All heavy atoms as an XYZ file, in Angstrom:
725
protein
N      88.459    190.873    -21.951
C      89.201    189.660    -21.702
C      88.417    188.513    -22.400
O      88.947    187.820    -23.256
C      89.417    189.455    -20.245
C      90.102    188.216    -19.940
S      90.396    188.150    -18.143
C      90.697    186.482    -17.966
N      87.131    188.268    -22.019
C      86.380    187.235    -22.642
C      85.309    187.884    -23.544
O      84.332    188.407    -23.006
C      85.637    186.373    -21.496
C      86.635    185.631    -20.582
C      85.762    184.982    -19.454
C      87.420    184.604    -21.302
N      85.560    187.784    -24.785
C      84.646    188.323    -25.747
C      84.025    187.198    -26.590
O      84.767    186.344    -27.091
C      85.245    189.377    -26.658
C      85.588    190.601    -25.921
C      86.012    191.670    -26.901
N      86.341    192.867    -26.197
C      86.860    193.949    -26.730
N      87.028    193.981    -28.073
N      87.102    195.003    -26.031
N      82.726    187.145    -26.698
C      82.195    186.093    -27.488
C      82.488    186.240    -29.011
O      82.543    187.342    -29.434
C      80.641    186.125    -27.332
C      80.445    187.572    -26.880
C      81.690    187.987    -26.149
N      82.736    185.144    -29.612
C      83.079    185.201    -31.082
C      81.824    184.856    -31.819
O      81.166    183.823    -31.648
C      84.148    184.109    -31.366
C      85.023    184.547    -32.507
C      86.181    183.497    -32.543
C      87.303    184.138    -33.284
N      88.434    183.183    -33.533
N      81.345    185.816    -32.574
C      80.158    185.653    -33.391
C      80.519    185.064    -34.742
O      81.367    185.674    -35.412
C      79.405    186.967    -33.608
C      79.044    187.538    -32.187
C      78.185    186.773    -34.452
C      78.455    188.898    -32.288
N      79.995    183.837    -35.155
C      80.350    183.354    -36.413
C      79.832    184.050    -37.568
O      78.687    184.618    -37.487
C      79.762    181.945    -36.398
C      78.615    182.044    -35.389
C      79.055    183.075    -34.407
N      80.609    184.208    -38.548
C      80.168    184.958    -39.832
C      79.461    184.016    -40.719
O      79.655    182.847    -40.758
C      81.400    185.544    -40.520
N      78.520    184.585    -41.495
C      77.747    183.803    -42.459
C      78.701    183.312    -43.639
O      79.388    184.102    -44.195
C      76.637    184.562    -43.112
C      75.436    184.674    -42.246
S      74.682    183.099    -41.951
C      73.812    182.826    -43.452
N      78.834    182.019    -43.814
C      79.731    181.546    -44.944
C      79.139    181.968    -46.279
O      77.905    181.964    -46.492
C      79.744    180.024    -44.704
C      78.465    179.773    -44.092
C      78.139    180.898    -43.129
N      79.988    182.310    -47.150
C      79.561    182.679    -48.517
C      79.454    181.426    -49.325
O      80.219    180.449    -49.191
C      80.622    183.599    -49.203
O      81.856    182.965    -49.196
C      80.724    184.905    -48.456
N      78.379    181.314    -50.157
C      78.277    180.083    -50.950
C      79.394    179.887    -51.946
O      79.821    180.905    -52.537
C      76.897    180.327    -51.650
C      76.628    181.768    -51.606
C      77.310    182.308    -50.427
N      79.735    178.668    -52.084
C      80.804    178.357    -52.989
C      80.157    177.377    -54.157
O      79.283    176.749    -53.841
C      81.992    177.678    -52.322
O      81.488    176.500    -51.723
C      82.617    178.547    -51.315
N      80.759    177.437    -55.199
C      80.315    176.572    -56.269
C      79.173    177.207    -57.097
O      78.900    178.418    -57.051
N      78.460    176.375    -57.908
C      77.456    176.795    -58.722
C      76.209    176.982    -57.970
O      75.693    176.090    -57.283
C      77.197    175.847    -59.889
C      76.205    176.200    -60.853
N      76.306    177.335    -61.711
C      74.954    175.753    -61.136
C      75.300    177.428    -62.413
N      74.438    176.461    -62.210
N      75.529    178.118    -58.068
C      74.271    178.418    -57.316
C      73.128    178.391    -58.408
O      73.275    179.166    -59.378
C      74.321    179.842    -56.627
C      73.013    180.082    -55.916
C      75.511    179.828    -55.657
N      72.085    177.560    -58.121
C      71.011    177.448    -59.115
C      69.909    178.525    -58.706
O      69.651    178.676    -57.586
C      70.377    176.060    -59.118
O      69.958    175.771    -57.759
C      71.359    175.024    -59.520
N      69.395    179.177    -59.719
C      68.220    180.053    -59.400
C      67.026    179.318    -59.061
O      66.824    178.149    -59.342
C      68.116    180.872    -60.787
C      68.597    179.912    -61.817
C      69.650    179.093    -61.180
N      66.141    179.937    -58.334
C      64.833    179.261    -57.921
C      64.022    178.934    -59.165
O      64.029    179.542    -60.158
C      64.145    180.269    -57.033
C      64.761    181.591    -57.373
C      66.104    181.356    -57.774
N      63.433    177.761    -59.018
C      62.557    177.280    -60.132
C      61.289    178.076    -60.277
O      60.694    178.485    -59.259
C      62.146    175.820    -59.999
N      60.778    178.287    -61.537
C      59.572    179.146    -61.774
C      58.404    178.101    -61.908
O      58.473    177.132    -62.707
C      59.710    179.967    -63.018
C      58.450    180.693    -63.325
C      60.880    180.913    -62.945
N      57.362    178.371    -61.140
C      56.177    177.508    -61.248
C      55.159    178.289    -61.983
O      54.734    179.389    -61.645
C      55.735    177.118    -59.795
C      54.467    176.247    -59.884
C      56.787    176.483    -59.005
N      54.618    177.517    -63.080
C      53.557    178.191    -63.836
C      52.229    177.611    -63.487
O      52.110    176.357    -63.274
C      53.843    177.944    -65.300
C      55.128    178.622    -65.826
C      55.414    178.387    -67.267
O      54.455    177.854    -67.966
O      56.430    178.766    -67.785
N      51.177    178.465    -63.409
C      49.854    177.954    -62.987
C      49.323    177.117    -64.178
O      49.493    177.404    -65.254
C      49.054    179.118    -62.704
C      49.713    180.272    -63.458
C      51.173    179.884    -63.501
N      48.514    176.065    -63.783
C      47.877    175.275    -64.810
C      46.290    175.275    -64.532
O      45.878    175.499    -63.315
C      48.290    173.867    -64.725
O      48.074    173.338    -63.421
C      49.817    173.728    -65.109
N      45.500    174.998    -65.519
C      44.085    175.019    -65.303
C      43.635    173.665    -64.827
O      44.188    172.625    -65.123
C      43.427    175.290    -66.653
N      42.588    173.735    -63.945
C      41.995    172.546    -63.365
C      40.702    172.201    -64.015
O      39.798    173.082    -64.007
C      41.858    172.747    -61.794
C      41.223    171.410    -61.252
C      43.097    172.990    -61.155
N      40.563    171.109    -64.683
C      39.392    170.673    -65.347
C      38.673    169.653    -64.602
O      39.169    168.682    -64.095
C      39.740    170.135    -66.749
C      40.501    171.109    -67.645
C      40.875    170.323    -68.933
C      39.656    172.324    -67.982
N      37.272    169.818    -64.505
C      36.501    168.770    -63.804
C      36.542    167.491    -64.521
O      36.407    167.442    -65.799
C      35.098    169.379    -63.628
C      35.053    170.430    -64.720
C      36.455    170.869    -64.928
N      36.591    166.362    -63.796
C      36.556    165.102    -64.475
C      35.326    164.403    -64.326
O      34.528    164.692    -63.371
C      37.732    164.166    -63.943
O      37.490    164.000    -62.525
N      34.951    163.414    -65.133
C      33.759    162.680    -65.048
C      34.008    161.465    -64.190
O      34.985    160.782    -64.395
C      33.276    162.271    -66.460
C      32.060    161.415    -66.362
C      33.090    163.441    -67.342
N      33.125    161.261    -63.159
C      33.365    160.134    -62.245
C      32.942    158.908    -62.922
O      31.879    158.771    -63.501
C      32.638    160.365    -60.988
C      33.132    161.535    -60.139
C      32.515    161.590    -58.794
O      31.650    160.760    -58.357
N      32.948    162.526    -57.988
N      33.787    157.879    -62.741
C      33.522    156.573    -63.323
C      32.665    155.737    -62.271
O      32.855    155.905    -61.117
C      34.817    155.848    -63.694
N      31.858    154.821    -62.762
C      31.121    153.985    -61.842
C      32.094    153.026    -61.140
O      33.185    152.824    -61.718
C      30.133    153.248    -62.713
C      30.830    153.340    -64.091
C      31.517    154.612    -64.090
N      31.784    152.578    -59.932
C      32.633    151.581    -59.233
C      32.911    150.394    -60.045
O      32.015    149.824    -60.696
C      31.928    151.349    -57.935
C      30.512    151.742    -58.145
C      30.486    152.765    -59.212
N      34.106    149.971    -60.004
C      34.550    148.721    -60.822
C      33.987    147.438    -60.193
O      33.436    146.630    -60.851
C      36.033    148.662    -60.925
C      36.487    147.443    -61.751
C      36.650    149.912    -61.576
N      34.109    147.385    -58.875
C      33.631    146.157    -58.145
C      32.211    146.268    -57.787
O      31.782    147.310    -57.240
C      34.558    145.937    -56.920
O      34.096    144.881    -56.151
N      31.521    145.168    -57.899
C      30.089    145.167    -57.526
C      29.945    144.256    -56.326
O      28.734    143.927    -55.905
C      29.192    144.670    -58.665
O      29.669    143.397    -59.020
C      29.298    145.654    -59.797
N      31.037    143.766    -55.690
C      30.886    142.905    -54.453
C      30.585    143.794    -53.313
O      30.980    144.917    -53.228
C      32.198    142.208    -54.272
N      29.676    143.300    -52.385
C      29.254    144.063    -51.228
C      30.453    144.166    -50.261
O      31.345    143.314    -50.237
C      28.177    143.276    -50.584
C      28.335    141.866    -51.127
C      28.955    142.006    -52.467
N      30.502    145.315    -49.582
C      31.528    145.526    -48.593
C      31.467    144.501    -47.502
O      30.351    144.190    -47.081
C      31.504    146.889    -48.059
N      32.548    143.966    -46.921
C      32.412    143.063    -45.851
C      31.916    143.746    -44.637
O      32.302    144.764    -44.276
C      33.873    142.538    -45.611
C      34.735    143.661    -46.238
C      33.924    144.212    -47.276
N      30.903    143.092    -43.995
C      30.302    143.600    -42.830
C      30.989    143.205    -41.586
O      31.677    142.145    -41.581
C      28.816    143.258    -42.750
O      28.695    141.883    -42.575
N      30.878    143.929    -40.440
C      31.499    143.552    -39.168
C      30.788    142.397    -38.613
O      29.551    142.297    -38.720
C      31.547    144.741    -38.322
C      32.393    145.878    -38.782
C      32.297    147.117    -37.993
N      32.762    146.867    -36.641
C      32.606    147.854    -35.680
N      32.125    148.985    -35.899
N      33.018    147.468    -34.441
N      31.479    141.549    -37.898
C      30.779    140.386    -37.278
C      29.896    140.914    -36.153
O      30.239    141.816    -35.444
C      31.908    139.562    -36.715
C      33.097    140.474    -36.647
C      32.957    141.513    -37.750
N      28.777    140.260    -35.958
C      27.850    140.659    -34.964
C      28.126    139.827    -33.767
O      28.381    138.629    -33.749
C      26.320    140.274    -35.423
C      25.375    140.682    -34.318
C      26.066    141.048    -36.717
N      28.173    140.527    -32.613
C      28.467    139.879    -31.306
C      27.170    139.484    -30.627
O      26.235    140.254    -30.416
C      29.270    140.856    -30.382
C      29.544    140.176    -28.986
C      30.547    141.254    -31.002
N      27.003    138.210    -30.334
C      25.815    137.674    -29.611
C      26.116    137.462    -28.175
O      27.124    136.764    -27.873
C      25.384    136.416    -30.298
C      24.932    136.557    -31.701
N      23.801    137.162    -32.092
C      25.562    136.174    -32.869
C      23.674    137.136    -33.320
N      24.690    136.643    -33.928
N      25.407    138.025    -27.327
C      25.558    137.902    -25.882
C      24.589    136.906    -25.348
O      23.390    137.113    -25.334
C      25.431    139.196    -25.148
C      26.482    140.348    -25.436
C      26.175    141.572    -24.734
C      27.880    139.790    -25.090
N      25.163    135.835    -24.831
C      24.258    134.786    -24.166
C      24.237    135.111    -22.703
O      25.104    135.800    -22.208
C      24.851    133.403    -24.470
O      26.140    133.322    -23.864
C      24.940    133.136    -25.900
N      23.347    134.506    -21.972
C      23.282    134.751    -20.545
C      24.573    134.335    -19.846
O      25.010    134.991    -18.802
C      22.117    133.841    -20.037
C      21.222    133.787    -21.187
C      22.168    133.754    -22.454
N      25.205    133.295    -20.282
C      26.576    132.869    -19.734
C      27.586    133.919    -19.943
O      28.489    134.240    -19.000
N      27.591    134.539    -21.155
C      28.643    135.547    -21.451
C      28.399    136.772    -20.627
O      29.328    137.366    -20.096
C      28.530    135.885    -22.944
O      28.551    134.709    -23.680
C      29.614    136.895    -23.320
N      27.113    137.123    -20.444
C      26.778    138.328    -19.579
C      27.180    138.045    -18.165
O      27.820    138.934    -17.538
C      25.294    138.701    -19.697
C      24.958    139.725    -18.719
C      25.004    139.057    -21.140
N      26.990    136.866    -17.680
C      27.363    136.572    -16.291
C      28.871    136.542    -16.139
O      29.386    137.036    -15.141
C      26.798    135.201    -15.913
C      26.886    134.780    -14.506
C      26.139    135.657    -13.605
C      26.426    133.291    -14.331
N      29.584    136.036    -17.192
C      31.073    136.081    -17.095
C      31.575    137.489    -17.090
O      32.548    137.830    -16.392
C      31.598    135.241    -18.137
N      30.999    138.373    -17.883
C      31.427    139.776    -17.992
C      31.157    140.539    -16.633
O      31.999    141.272    -16.170
C      30.733    140.536    -19.120
C      31.190    140.167    -20.506
C      30.296    140.848    -21.530
C      32.630    140.572    -20.786
N      29.993    140.294    -16.037
C      29.701    140.867    -14.782
C      30.540    140.352    -13.720
O      31.142    141.126    -12.846
C      28.177    140.635    -14.424
C      27.902    141.072    -13.005
C      27.276    141.405    -15.415
N      30.865    139.064    -13.718
C      31.737    138.531    -12.703
C      33.143    139.048    -12.872
O      33.859    139.375    -11.796
N      33.621    139.129    -14.028
C      34.986    139.676    -14.286
C      35.077    141.069    -13.895
O      36.074    141.552    -13.278
N      34.089    141.884    -14.179
C      34.073    143.329    -13.886
C      34.076    143.484    -12.342
O      34.772    144.338    -11.737
N      33.273    142.677    -11.664
C      33.200    142.682    -10.172
C      34.572    142.378     -9.570
O      34.995    142.972     -8.663
C      32.092    141.761     -9.681
O      30.861    142.085    -10.279
C      32.000    141.807     -8.226
N      35.165    141.332    -10.105
C      36.573    140.947     -9.605
C      37.536    142.048     -9.802
O      38.340    142.345     -8.852
C      36.980    139.711    -10.295
N      37.561    142.762    -10.920
C      38.443    143.808    -11.144
C      38.204    144.934    -10.152
O      39.173    145.491     -9.596
C      38.362    144.320    -12.596
C      39.059    145.643    -12.819
C      38.856    143.260    -13.608
N      36.938    145.291     -9.940
C      36.647    146.391     -9.040
C      37.039    146.036     -7.611
O      37.639    146.839     -6.896
C      35.117    146.692     -9.110
C      34.751    147.597     -7.915
C      34.750    147.329    -10.422
N      36.915    144.785     -7.199
C      37.303    144.438     -5.873
C      38.778    144.376     -5.646
O      39.333    144.763     -4.721
C      36.735    142.943     -5.477
C      35.183    142.946     -5.290
C      34.788    141.467     -5.096
C      34.827    143.764     -4.130
N      39.520    143.901     -6.670
C      40.951    143.914     -6.622
C      41.533    145.360     -6.561
O      42.423    145.672     -5.776
C      41.615    143.050     -7.802
C      43.105    143.317     -7.818
C      41.250    141.623     -7.632
N      41.024    146.205     -7.499
C      41.576    147.583     -7.445
C      41.095    148.308     -6.146
O      41.968    149.004     -5.529
C      40.885    148.339     -8.663
C      41.224    149.810     -8.619
C      41.587    147.794     -9.964
N      39.941    148.047     -5.654
C      39.608    148.666     -4.378
C      40.478    148.153     -3.181
O      40.862    149.006     -2.313
N      40.780    146.903     -3.281
C      41.684    146.332     -2.180
C      43.076    146.960     -2.190
O      43.621    147.347     -1.120
C      41.748    144.786     -2.295
O      40.411    144.214     -2.274
C      42.599    144.181     -1.257
N      43.579    147.129     -3.408
C      44.931    147.730     -3.526
C      44.874    149.165     -3.058
O      45.742    149.597     -2.310
C      45.365    147.662     -5.001
C      46.642    148.513     -5.194
C      45.720    146.196     -5.353
N      43.827    149.889     -3.480
C      43.801    151.350     -3.040
C      43.586    151.454     -1.567
O      44.217    152.354     -0.945
C      42.613    152.011     -3.771
C      42.894    152.186     -5.385
C      41.618    152.890     -5.967
C      44.063    153.050     -5.572
N      42.740    150.666     -0.940
C      42.575    150.718      0.515
C      43.828    150.368      1.254
O      44.160    150.963      2.195
C      41.321    149.806      0.943
C      41.348    149.658      2.464
C      40.080    150.390      0.442
N      44.536    149.317      0.753
C      45.766    149.011      1.462
C      46.828    150.026      1.347
O      47.619    150.315      2.313
C      46.304    147.688      0.860
O      46.654    147.867     -0.510
N      46.885    150.755      0.185
C      47.796    151.876      0.008
C      47.457    153.023      0.982
O      48.349    153.620      1.655
C      47.833    152.387     -1.364
C      48.531    151.423     -2.353
S      48.321    151.949     -4.101
C      49.265    153.457     -4.092
N      46.191    153.315      1.142
C      45.652    154.322      2.017
C      46.063    153.964      3.554
O      46.473    154.820      4.278
C      44.216    154.505      1.871
C      43.563    155.691      2.744
C      44.083    157.017      2.366
C      42.108    155.580      2.609
N      45.851    152.663      3.861
C      46.126    152.255      5.193
C      47.667    152.334      5.420
O      48.093    152.713      6.581
C      45.648    150.803      5.317
C      45.803    150.149      6.756
C      44.996    150.958      7.708
C      45.384    148.692      6.695
N      48.468    152.046      4.444
C      49.915    152.170      4.686
C      50.324    153.597      4.909
O      51.174    153.832      5.745
C      50.602    151.624      3.438
N      49.695    154.611      4.215
C      49.968    155.968      4.432
C      49.553    156.385      5.788
O      50.248    157.165      6.522
C      49.378    156.842      3.282
C      49.420    158.328      3.589
C      50.082    156.543      1.936
N      48.402    155.956      6.242
C      47.862    156.311      7.522
C      48.726    155.802      8.593
O      49.034    156.463      9.666
C      46.464    155.804      7.714
N      49.261    154.494      8.515
C      50.099    153.956      9.534
C      51.387    154.627      9.589
O      51.981    154.946     10.663
C      50.257    152.432      9.263
C      48.989    151.690      9.569
C      51.337    151.825     10.119
C      48.969    150.272      9.164
N      51.960    154.998      8.416
C      53.254    155.721      8.382
C      53.081    157.081      9.018
O      53.944    157.490      9.815
C      53.709    155.858      6.911
O      53.834    154.616      6.340
C      55.025    156.600      6.780
N      51.989    157.795      8.734
C      51.782    159.068      9.331
C      51.589    159.014     10.855
O      52.206    159.890     11.600
N      50.887    158.018     11.322
C      50.722    157.837     12.798
C      52.092    157.540     13.471
O      52.371    158.110     14.496
C      49.707    156.719     13.079
N      52.870    156.721     12.861
C      54.200    156.297     13.409
C      55.158    157.528     13.436
O      55.869    157.751     14.444
C      54.824    155.142     12.754
O      55.116    155.527     11.391
N      55.091    158.368     12.419
C      55.939    159.603     12.438
C      55.463    160.514     13.590
O      56.302    161.165     14.175
C      55.905    160.228     11.065
C      56.470    161.664     11.094
C      56.588    159.418     10.018
N      54.147    160.573     13.737
C      53.602    161.478     14.813
C      54.058    160.983     16.171
O      54.424    161.802     17.060
C      52.082    161.548     14.754
N      54.016    159.642     16.342
C      54.485    159.105     17.685
C      55.955    159.348     17.874
O      56.366    159.818     19.049
C      54.166    157.588     17.783
C      54.884    156.912     18.946
C      52.682    157.388     17.816
N      56.766    159.172     16.895
C      58.206    159.514     16.960
C      58.466    160.972     17.317
O      59.311    161.290     18.113
C      58.928    159.044     15.691
C      60.350    159.644     15.703
C      58.964    157.591     15.613
N      57.665    161.829     16.691
C      57.798    163.268     16.927
C      57.504    163.569     18.420
O      58.155    164.403     19.067
C      56.952    164.066     16.072
N      56.425    162.929     18.937
C      56.084    163.188     20.354
C      57.171    162.664     21.294
O      57.493    163.290     22.334
C      54.717    162.510     20.673
C      53.511    163.217     20.076
C      52.279    162.260     20.368
C      53.342    164.560     20.654
N      57.684    161.472     21.024
C      58.819    160.934     21.837
C      60.003    161.891     21.814
O      60.530    162.115     22.930
C      59.113    159.537     21.425
C      60.415    159.068     22.015
C      57.948    158.591     21.661
N      60.352    162.300     20.681
C      61.589    163.177     20.622
C      61.316    164.472     21.302
O      62.156    165.016     22.038
C      61.988    163.459     19.055
C      62.937    164.600     18.930
C      62.493    162.205     18.440
N      60.072    165.014     21.211
C      59.703    166.295     21.885
C      59.793    166.085     23.425
O      60.260    166.960     24.120
C      58.378    166.783     21.425
C      57.906    167.972     22.082
C      56.519    168.307     21.500
N      55.751    169.195     22.422
C      54.525    169.407     22.363
N      53.817    168.980     21.339
N      53.930    170.131     23.250
N      59.275    164.934     23.801
C      59.320    164.683     25.234
C      60.693    164.514     25.755
O      61.043    164.973     26.874
C      58.506    163.336     25.527
O      58.645    162.942     26.855
N      61.606    163.829     25.001
C      62.971    163.724     25.397
C      63.668    165.046     25.515
O      64.420    165.329     26.447
C      63.677    162.754     24.491
C      63.397    161.274     24.576
C      64.030    160.488     23.517
C      63.736    160.731     25.969
N      63.427    165.864     24.523
C      64.042    167.253     24.517
C      63.580    168.080     25.644
O      64.321    168.828     26.274
C      63.826    167.930     23.178
C      64.595    167.318     21.984
C      64.245    168.019     20.762
C      66.076    167.355     22.207
N      62.213    167.913     25.969
C      61.712    168.731     27.120
C      62.206    168.256     28.413
O      62.490    169.040     29.303
C      60.172    168.647     27.057
N      62.409    166.927     28.663
C      62.964    166.471     29.954
C      64.415    166.853     30.031
O      64.892    167.014     31.136
C      62.789    164.970     29.943
O      63.509    164.283     29.020
N      65.158    166.944     28.919
C      66.547    167.407     29.005
C      66.705    168.799     29.521
O      67.527    169.138     30.367
C      67.209    167.338     27.611
C      67.650    165.977     27.270
C      68.843    165.486     28.023
O      69.751    166.318     28.272
O      68.939    164.298     28.385
N      65.791    169.727     29.082
C      65.835    171.055     29.480
C      65.394    171.262     30.975
O      65.842    172.146     31.657
C      65.019    171.977     28.597
O      63.671    171.517     28.578
C      65.562    172.002     27.210
N      64.479    170.443     31.473
C      64.092    170.451     32.864
C      65.137    170.111     33.812
O      65.232    170.556     34.984
C      62.861    169.701     33.076
C      61.558    170.319     32.446
C      60.294    169.455     32.832
C      59.146    170.031     32.207
N      57.892    169.198     32.422
N      65.966    169.211     33.412
C      67.024    168.616     34.300
C      68.088    169.665     34.589
O      68.779    169.589     35.500
C      67.630    167.353     33.678
C      66.742    166.168     33.746
C      67.376    164.919     33.241
N      66.483    163.855     33.177
C      66.709    162.707     32.553
N      67.889    162.444     32.098
N      65.817    161.792     32.507
N      68.363    170.606     33.716
C      69.451    171.505     33.835
C      69.128    172.638     34.755
O      68.326    173.111     35.199
C      69.847    172.028     32.481
C      70.530    170.939     31.671
C      70.923    171.490     30.333
N      71.559    170.434     29.570
C      72.014    170.568     28.389
N      72.191    171.752     27.863
N      72.561    169.650     27.751
């Protein structure tokens, strides 16, 4: 009833070109020319750290660590509070179900 139809490979139409023939060529070593430019390469700028810069970097790093630590601790506290509240709700539901069965 349901038979898959397998597509047939289409036959090429029109002019078919034969594959191109690649002939090997000899590789000859070349003579290296001296560099054209005699200007020195630009050097990277040197960073000078003053005591004020070091103090600013240490202060900024400390601030980042304190902010990230505060965020992580608050997330952990939120998870702990949620877990405790779910546990309290489970105890209340269990107590209500237990008192229902004792009354009957």
